[in-house]
Structures are given as C-alpha cells and as structure tokens.
C-alpha positions, 0 to 999 in steps of 0.5 A: 304820117298817121292819117294826116297828123304830123309830128308837130300836131302830136307834140302840141297835143302832148304839151296840152295834156302835160299842162292839164294833168301835170308830169307827176300825175302822168308818171303815176298813170304810166306806172299804174298802167305798167304794173297792171300789164305786168300783173296781167302777164304774171297771172296768165303765166301762173294760170298756165303753170297751174293748169299744166301741174293739175293735168300732170297730177290727175290720172288719165283714166279711171278703171273700176272692176266692181261688177257682180261675180255673175258670169256664164262660161259657154265653153264649160257649158258645152263641154258638160253637155257633151259629156252628159253631165248636168250643167250648173244652171240645171242644178240651180233650178232643182 
C-alpha cells in the first residue's frame, strides 16, 4: 500500500501511540490542531476581505491642478504681431 507499509503495521503504530500518550491527550492535540487550521482559514479570508474593502475605498488616481498661472498663448502672440500691436511680453520688459 504505502511504500510497503500494511494496514496491520499502521494499526500497531497507532496502538503504541495511544498507549504512550493516552486518548485524552491525543483528543486535545486533534482539537488544537483543528482549531489552528480553522483560525488560519478565518484569518486568510478576513485579510482578503479587508484588502478588497481597502481597495474599494481608495481612489484610483489623484489629480492635482496646483500649477502656477504662468502660461503663454502662442496663437494670441501671433495674432497681435500680425495686427501690429505690442505683445504682453514686450510690455512687461518696458
């Protein structure tokens, strides 16, 4: 069966373990192990829910329009030059 280990050999090993530790201690170990597995699964599920909730609460991107108002309008500059009026840049230099 399991690499040459028969059912009878497994039962003998199980009997020896029961004699050494006793049924009460083995029951406690099984209960503790089951509780640990259950707690681990619960923690994993809560972590995934928290991560999903955190992702849903936060915005995808942050946009900021806090730039200085220094812009330069090329088309207006060309239009003023064509009309022969002085440009704002030339007025600022005076």
